N, C-alpha and C positions, 0 to 999 in steps of 0.2 A: 323726829324721824319715824314716828309710828305709822305714817302713811306708806303702805306697800314697801316695806323694808325688811331686810333679812341680814342676820349676822351668820356667816359661814366659817366654821373652824377649819383647821388643817390645810391652810393655803399652800403648804409645801407639797401636799399630796397631789398626784396626777389627776385623781378623780374630782378634785375641787374645780378644775378648769371647766369641764362640761356642765357642772352644776351651776357655776357662776354665770356661764354663758346662757344657759337655759333661762335663768331668772332675769338676768340683765336685759336680754333681748325683749322681754315682755314689760320692760319699764319698771321693774322692781329695783329699788336702791340696794346695792350689795356692798356690805362691809365684809372684808375677809380678814381673818386672824390667823397667824401662824407663828412659828418659833424662829423663822429665818427672814432676814430682810431681803434675801434673794429668792423667796418663794415664787415659783413660776406663775402662780395665779395673780400675783401682784402686777404682772405685766399685761393683764387683760384689760381691754378698754372698758369692760363692764364692771371692773372692780373700782368702785368710787372711793372707798376708804380702806386703808391698810392699817392693821393693828398688830404689833408684836407683843406676844404674851409669853409668860414662863412655860417651860415644858410641862405638859400634864403628866408625863411619866417620871421625870427626874425631880420636879418640884410641884407635886400635886396640890398642896395647900396654897402655894403662891398662885398657881393657875386659877384655882377656884376663886380666891379672894380678888384677883385682878379682874377676872371676867365678870364677876358679880358687880364689882364697883363700876366697871365700864358700862355695863348694861343699865345700871341704876342711873348713871349720869347721862347716857345716850340710849334711851329705850328703843328697841326694835320690835317690829310686829312679830317676827318669827326668829327663832334660833335653830340653826341646823348644826348639830354636832355630827361629823361625818366619818370619823375614824375611831379605832378601838380605844385609844387612850382618852380622848375627849368624851366619847360615849360613856365610858366607865365613870368618869368624873361627873358628867352632867346628870346621868340617871341616878347617881348616888345622892345628888343634891337637887333633885327635880323640883321639889316644892319651892326652894329658894329661887331657882332660875325662872320659874313660872310667874314670879311676881313682875318680871320685867319683859317677858316675851312669851309667846306661845311656843312650847317645845314639843314637837311631834315625835315623842319617843315613848316606848312602853314603860310600864311600871318597873321599879327597881327589881322586884322579885321575878317578873316575867323575863326581863332582860338577862338576869343571872342564869335562869334556866337555859336560855338559848345560847349563852356564852359557854356553858359547861357541857362539854361533849358527852360526859357520862349521863347527865340528866336528859339531854337531847335524845340520845340513843335509847334510853330506857322508855321514854315516852313514845318514840317512834316504834319500838318493838311492841308496845302495848296496843298500838294502832294497826299492827300488821304490816308496817312498812318495812321492806327488806333492808337488812343491815348486815355488815360483815360480822362474823362471829367475834364477840367482844367479851373480854374478861375485865371486870371492874375491881380494881385492887383497892381494898380498904386498909390493908395491912401489908407493908412492903415485904414482910416475911412470907406472904402467900406466893410470891413470885417463884421461890424455890420449888414449891409444890407444882406450879404450872409447868415447869420444865419437863415433867414427866407426862403431861397431858397434851401439850401443844404439838401441832404439826408446823414445822418451820418451812419458809421464813415467816416472821411476824413483824409487826411494827409496834413501837411504843409511842403513844401520843399523849402530850400534856392535855389535861382536861380544859385548861384555860390558856389558849393561844390561838393565833390565826395563821392561815397559810401553812407553810411547811416548818415554821419555827418550832424547834424542840423535838421534832419527830425523828426517831432513830429506827433504822432498819436492822433487824437481827436475823441472821441467816442460819445460826446454829445454837442449840440449847446451852452450850457452854458460855455463851456471851449474854444470856438473858438477864441474869441477876445483876451483873456489873453494869449493863446498859440501863436497866431499870433504876438502879441506884443513882446513876449519873443524871438521868432525867428528873428523878425524884428530888435531887438536891436543888434543882431550880424550879421545877413545877411539881408541887406535891401530889402524890398518889395518881400517877398517870394510868391510862387504860392500856391494856394489851389487846391487840386486834390482829386478826388474820390479815395477811397481805393479799390485796386484790391484784392479780398479775397485770402487767401492761398488755395493751392490745384492745382494751375497751374504751369507748369514747367517754369523755367527761362532760357533764351538763350542769348548767345553773338554772334554777327556777327562781325568778325574781318576782317579788310580790309586794303590792301595797295593800295594807289592811286598814279599814276604818276603825273607829273606837269600839265598834261592836264585833270586831274581828271578822268582818265580812270583806272578801277580796274586792278591790276596786280596780286593780290592774294586775295582770299576770303575764309574764314573758319568759320564754325559754331560749337559752342559747347553747350551742355546742362549741367546745374548745377545738381550735385547729392547731394552734402553736402556743408555746409557753417558754418562759425563761425563769430559772434554769431549765434546760431542755428536759431533764428527768422529772420535773415537777416544780411549779412555781406559778406566779401570776400569768394569766393568758396574755399573749402578744397579738394573737389573731383569733377571732371567734365569729360565729355566724348565727343569725336568728333562725330558729327551727320551730316546727309545729310538733308538739309532743304532749297531747292531752293527758295521757296516763301519768306522766311525770308531773305535769302541772297540778293535777288533782292531788297527788301525794304531798307535794310541797304545801299546797293550801291547807290540806287536812292537818299536817303537822303544825303549821303556824296557828291554825284555829284552836288546836288543842292547847297551845301555849297562851291563848287569849292575846294574841299579838296585835300591836298597833304600830303603824308606820311601815317602813320599808325593811326588807330582808331578802337574802338570797339563800336558797336551800341547794346544797351541792350534792350531786349524785355521780357515780361512776358505774359504767356497765362492766359487770363481771364477765370476762371472755369465756369463762368455764361453763356458764349456764345462760348467758345472755340477759341476765336480770340486772336492772339498775339497783345499786346499793347506796344507801345514804352515807355520805361522808361527814357532813357537818352543816350547821347553820352559820351563815355570815350575818350577824344581827345588826347590820349597818349598811350604808351605801357601799357598793362594790366597785372595784377598779375598772370594770368594763361598762360603766354606766352610760357611756356615749352610745353604745350599740342600741339599746332600747330607744333612746331618744331619737336617733336617726331612722329607726324602724317604725316610729309612730307611737311609742309609749313614753311620754315625757315625765318620768318619775319625779324629778325635782320639782317641776311646776305642779304636778298633781299633788305631791305631798304638801307644797305650800298652800294650795287651794284647800286641801283637806283640813289643814291646820286653821286657816282663816275662816273658811265657810262652814266648817263642821263636817262636811261630806262632799263627795264628788260622784258624778255618774260613772258607772263601771265602763271601762274601756273594752270594746269588743274587737279583738283581732289586731294584727299588726302585719307588716311586710315580712315575708319569709325569704330566706336566701340572702339577706343583707349581711355583709361582713364589715367588721370594724377592726382597726389595726393600731396597736401601740408601737409606732415605728421607732421613735426616738426616746430612749435607746433600746427598748425592749426587743422588737423584732430584728433589729440589727444584730444584737447580741445572740439571739436565737440562731440567726444565719451563721454567725461566726463560729458558734460552738456546736452546731449540728453537723455530724459527719456526712449526712445526706443533703447538704445545703443546696446542691444544684438540682435536686430531684424533689423539691418541696411542692406540695399541691394544696393551694395554688402557689405558683412560683413567687419567690421573694421579689422578683423584678416586675411583678404585675402591679404597677403603681396607679394605673389610670382606669381600671375597670369601673363601670358605672355603678356597680354594686358594692364597691369598696370605699369605706369612709375611714377617717382617722380620729384617734382620741384627742390629739393636740393640734395637728396641722389645720389651719383655717385661713382662707384668704381674707375673710371679713375681720378676723381677730388674730393677726400674726404675732402679737407680742409674746404670748406664752411659749412660742417656739424658741425665741431668743432667751426668754427667761429659763426655760428648761435646760438649754445648753449651758448657760451661765451657772445654774444651780448644780448641775452634775459635774461641771468642771471644778466648782468649789468643793464638791464631795470627793472627787478624785484627789484633789490637793490635800484634803484632810483625811484621806484613807478610809472613808466611810461608805464609799459607793456600793460595793458588793453586798454589804449588810442590808442596805436600804432596798436594793433591787430584788432581794429574795423575800420581802415582806409579804 
């Protein structure tokens, strides 16, 4: 299976679908692994082999042992670990996995720096990249002192988490200590950060870096809708041209000696109009379909970079392209948004020539059915809402 083959983890994740399609369309043999037999990616015509493995979060040792043994028995040219849990495990055992496949991931130390919001922010500040005012708590007792210094509201963020998980909004100083202790009980020594008011656009700078930490592809998108409505994964986003933001994202990843793909997230502060760094997403992101349909095929570029050692830099992409996570993301945004009938673009704008879809595909309809079955099973097991806010 060494000839043009790839093992892709996290088949239950939405982003696995466009990654599998991207590589499968180009004749690469795709094996997908996941924790559920109902993983939507398994329904893709491009998924040639399906593997069920132990949960990397609940059974990390079993996951590592299973995947190493599988790849030893069935070697693949490349291994893509595409989500947080699998990335954590594979980077921690990078040397072992590299015996059986090329693994286009950064070193364990560089990955840890990008995962840690405190380290990321400190590096960004040293580079002059604008960040929210942030307090790095090394002793939970320091929080009491901060109550006299801070202007509220503030947010408490775990150092190691993704998306909105673990983030707590604190609107008055009387709640700071108790809220910090609550977050600290699950995520050690969180950071305390000024709250960036709503009203500013959120952007993602997506980058592919080669082994010398030189950019080979850079893409910027703007969020248009998300679920949950107040903050969560994007359900609609568009490609934009924002050179200043792209430069900051590349500069930060270069300082981390980054290799592979990552997304650097920014939010415009409506008080001064300045983009502020939110975090690095050091893995494939949920909106990966947008750059693909805009002309930057990150999955295939990463595969070629892994196999060939480098790729030619991508120059430009289509601007104004929109991509939509309709099922069930944008539907839920519509249902829970009080201004649902005044959305721009309209929720009912299904056929615009510039609108594409994360999952819907005439050429590969299977994952749509798979997604419906998967989420129905989640509803029945009462786990749906937790997964949708990842």
